[in-house]
C-alpha positions as CSV (number, residue, x, y, z in Angstrom):
1,M,260.6,46.0,-127.5
2,R,260.3,49.4,-126.0
3,F,262.1,52.0,-125.6
4,V,260.3,54.4,-124.3
5,A,262.4,57.7,-122.1
6,T,260.3,59.7,-120.9
7,K,260.2,63.3,-122.7
8,T,260.9,66.5,-121.3
9,V,258.3,69.4,-122.1
10,E,261.1,71.0,-125.1
11,Q,260.8,67.7,-126.6
12,Q,256.4,67.4,-126.5
13,S,256.4,70.8,-127.5
14,L,258.3,69.7,-130.4
15,L,256.6,67.0,-130.9
16,S,252.8,68.8,-130.7
17,L,255.1,71.1,-134.2
18,H,255.1,67.1,-135.8
19,R,251.9,65.8,-135.5
20,A,250.5,68.8,-136.5
21,R,253.1,69.7,-139.3
22,D,252.7,65.4,-140.0
23,L,248.2,66.0,-140.0
24,L,248.5,69.2,-142.4
25,V,250.5,67.4,-145.0
26,R,247.9,63.9,-144.9
27,Q,245.3,66.7,-145.4
28,R,247.2,68.8,-148.2
29,T,247.9,64.4,-150.3
30,Q,244.3,63.5,-150.1
31,L,243.4,67.4,-151.1
32,I,245.3,67.3,-154.1
33,N,244.4,63.6,-155.0
34,N,241.1,64.8,-155.4
35,L,241.9,68.4,-157.2
36,R,244.2,65.9,-159.5
37,G,241.5,63.4,-160.0
38,L,238.6,65.8,-160.5
39,V,240.6,68.2,-163.6
40,A,241.5,64.4,-165.2
41,E,237.7,63.3,-165.4
42,F,237.7,67.0,-167.9
43,G,240.8,65.9,-169.4
44,I,243.0,68.5,-167.8
45,F,245.9,66.4,-166.7
46,I,248.7,67.5,-163.7
47,P,252.1,66.6,-164.0
48,K,253.8,65.1,-161.4
49,G,255.3,66.5,-158.2
50,L,254.1,68.6,-155.7
51,A,255.7,71.9,-156.9
52,R,253.6,71.4,-160.4
53,V,250.1,71.0,-158.6
54,I,250.6,73.8,-156.2
55,G,251.3,76.1,-159.7
56,F,248.4,74.9,-160.6
57,A,246.4,76.1,-158.2
58,E,247.9,79.1,-157.7
59,D,247.5,80.0,-161.1
60,I,243.8,79.5,-160.2
61,T,243.4,80.8,-157.3
62,L,244.9,84.6,-159.4
63,G,242.3,84.6,-161.2
64,E,243.3,81.5,-164.5
65,V,240.3,80.1,-165.8
66,L,239.7,76.8,-167.3
67,D,237.8,76.4,-170.8
68,L,235.5,74.5,-168.4
69,P,231.6,74.9,-167.1
70,D,231.3,77.6,-164.7
71,I,230.2,74.9,-161.6
72,A,233.4,72.6,-162.9
73,N,235.2,76.7,-162.5
74,E,233.5,77.1,-158.8
75,V,234.5,74.0,-157.3
76,I,238.3,74.3,-158.6
77,R,239.2,77.5,-157.5
78,N,237.3,76.7,-154.4
79,L,239.4,73.5,-154.2
80,S,242.8,75.3,-155.3
81,E,242.3,78.0,-152.5
82,Q,242.0,75.2,-149.6
83,L,244.9,74.0,-151.4
84,M,247.0,76.7,-150.9
85,A,245.7,77.8,-147.7
86,L,246.9,74.1,-146.0
87,H,250.2,74.5,-148.3
88,K,251.1,78.1,-146.7
89,Q,250.4,76.0,-143.3
90,V,252.5,72.9,-144.1
91,R,255.7,75.9,-145.3
92,W,254.6,77.5,-141.4
93,Y,255.8,74.9,-139.9
94,E,258.6,73.5,-141.7
95,E,260.1,77.4,-141.4
96,R,259.4,76.8,-137.6
97,L,261.4,73.5,-137.3
98,K,264.2,74.9,-139.5
99,Q,264.4,77.8,-137.0
100,V,264.6,74.4,-134.2
101,A,266.6,73.5,-135.8
102,K,269.5,76.1,-136.1
103,E,269.0,76.8,-132.4
104,D,269.8,72.7,-131.2
105,A,272.9,71.7,-131.5
106,R,271.5,68.1,-131.1
107,V,269.8,68.4,-134.6
108,R,272.6,70.6,-136.0
109,L,274.9,67.3,-135.5
110,L,272.5,65.3,-137.1
111,R,272.3,67.5,-140.5
112,T,275.9,66.8,-140.8
113,I,274.1,63.5,-141.9
114,P,273.4,62.5,-146.1
115,G,269.9,62.5,-146.5
116,V,268.9,64.0,-143.0
117,G,267.0,67.2,-142.8
118,A,265.6,70.0,-140.8
119,V,262.1,68.0,-139.6
120,T,263.6,64.7,-139.7
121,A,266.6,65.7,-137.6
122,S,264.3,67.9,-134.6
123,A,261.8,64.9,-135.0
124,I,264.5,62.2,-134.1
125,I,265.6,64.5,-131.1
126,A,261.2,65.3,-130.6
127,S,261.2,61.2,-129.9
128,I,264.6,60.1,-128.7
129,G,266.8,62.8,-127.5
130,D,270.0,61.3,-126.9
131,G,269.4,58.3,-128.2
132,H,270.8,56.5,-124.8
133,Q,267.9,54.7,-124.1
134,F,269.4,52.3,-127.2
135,K,272.4,49.8,-126.2
136,N,273.8,50.0,-130.0
137,G,272.1,51.5,-133.3
138,R,271.4,48.1,-134.2
139,E,268.4,48.0,-131.3
140,F,267.3,51.7,-132.8
141,A,266.5,50.6,-136.0
142,A,265.0,48.0,-134.5
143,W,262.7,49.5,-132.6
144,L,262.3,51.8,-135.9
145,G,260.5,48.3,-137.6
146,L,264.0,49.0,-140.1
147,T,264.7,44.9,-139.7
148,P,264.7,42.7,-141.3
149,A,262.1,39.7,-139.8
150,N,263.4,36.2,-139.4
151,K,260.9,34.2,-140.4
152,S,261.9,29.8,-140.3
153,S,260.6,27.5,-143.4
154,G,262.0,23.9,-143.1
155,G,264.5,24.4,-140.2
156,K,265.8,27.1,-142.0
157,E,266.1,31.5,-141.0
158,K,265.7,33.6,-143.1
159,L,264.8,37.1,-143.7
160,G,261.8,38.6,-144.7
161,R,260.8,42.2,-145.2
162,I,261.3,44.7,-142.7
163,T,258.8,44.5,-139.7
164,K,257.4,47.8,-140.0
165,M,257.0,48.2,-135.9
166,G,257.8,51.0,-133.8
167,D,257.9,54.6,-134.6
168,Q,255.6,55.1,-137.9
169,Y,256.4,58.8,-138.3
170,L,260.2,58.8,-137.8
171,R,260.6,55.7,-139.8
172,S,258.8,57.4,-142.9
173,L,260.4,60.6,-142.5
174,L,264.1,58.8,-142.9
175,V,262.6,56.3,-145.6
176,V,261.0,59.3,-147.5
177,G,265.1,61.1,-146.7
178,M,266.7,57.8,-147.9
179,T,264.5,58.2,-151.3
180,S,265.8,61.5,-152.2
181,L,269.4,60.4,-152.1
182,V,269.2,57.5,-154.0
183,R,267.4,60.0,-156.5
184,Q,270.6,61.9,-156.1
185,T,273.0,59.0,-156.1
186,R,271.3,58.2,-159.7
187,S,271.3,61.8,-161.2
188,H,275.3,62.1,-159.9
189,P,276.7,58.8,-158.8
190,E,280.1,60.6,-158.5
191,R,279.0,62.2,-155.6
192,A,277.5,59.2,-153.8
193,S,279.4,57.0,-151.6
194,K,280.8,53.8,-153.1
195,W,278.7,51.7,-150.5
196,L,275.5,53.5,-152.1
197,T,276.6,53.3,-155.6
198,S,277.2,49.0,-154.9
199,L,273.6,48.7,-153.5
200,L,271.4,50.4,-157.0
201,E,273.6,47.8,-159.1
202,R,272.7,45.1,-156.9
203,K,269.5,45.8,-155.5
204,P,266.3,47.2,-156.8
205,A,265.7,51.1,-156.0
206,R,262.9,50.0,-153.1
207,V,265.2,47.6,-151.4
208,A,267.9,49.9,-151.5
209,T,266.4,52.7,-149.8
210,V,265.2,50.5,-146.7
211,A,268.8,49.0,-146.6
212,M,270.4,52.8,-146.2
213,A,267.5,53.8,-143.8
214,N,268.4,50.9,-141.7
215,K,272.1,51.9,-141.7
216,T,271.5,55.8,-141.6
217,A,269.3,54.9,-138.1
218,R,272.4,53.5,-136.8
219,I,274.5,56.0,-137.8
220,V,272.2,58.7,-135.9
221,W,272.5,56.8,-132.7
222,A,276.2,56.6,-133.2
223,V,275.9,60.4,-134.0
224,L,273.8,61.0,-131.5
225,T,275.3,58.8,-128.4
226,R,279.0,59.6,-129.5
227,N,277.8,63.5,-129.7
228,E,280.7,64.7,-132.7
229,P,279.8,64.9,-136.6
230,Y,279.2,62.4,-139.6
231,S,281.6,61.1,-140.9
232,P,282.3,58.1,-143.8
233,R,283.8,56.1,-140.6
234,T,280.8,56.5,-138.5
235,V,279.4,53.0,-138.0
236,A,276.9,51.7,-134.8
């Protein structure tokens, strides 16, 4: 299943922003894991969350010295400086993508969808343009690899895990966005849609997150092809 439309120069330029950001985010994650592992060997545990580890690294770069041998402190300071530099670069790309989001009417439309932020919306536009190469939202969701695979057993059709075919970057952005939405729903169920609240009551969080990503992909297609903002009645 291939739905590859010729990209404009503008789309290619926007994709270059995303690819550079994605590379730096992966490098930052690797560096964070190494820094966490290193200090853990000395009995120092950094709480979970990007903000916590960035705060730790910032304190080190500002002169905080741990009660450790000089060599260990030098290595930790060096890694912290690298992490802060990477984080600054990632933030630059994210701010640039937000600027693009303000300038592109289609990106602004997509941002009306719950769980779809500037980065995800601009990545969608850069990848599929107006979305008309897909017949419907289900086709777009299938292209992203967000539909369950059909499995046959004993003459019966069964739905398995999602295929994970297609654009891995877009799929991961949608899943991350829906993960955040699921967390918000658990914290403030009164603000969430009845559909998502009901889904979380019946399914594990991971399953609900992927189901939400699938539904959101279909809504994305509908919003783009109809050129109208999201509403709770938007279906694809």
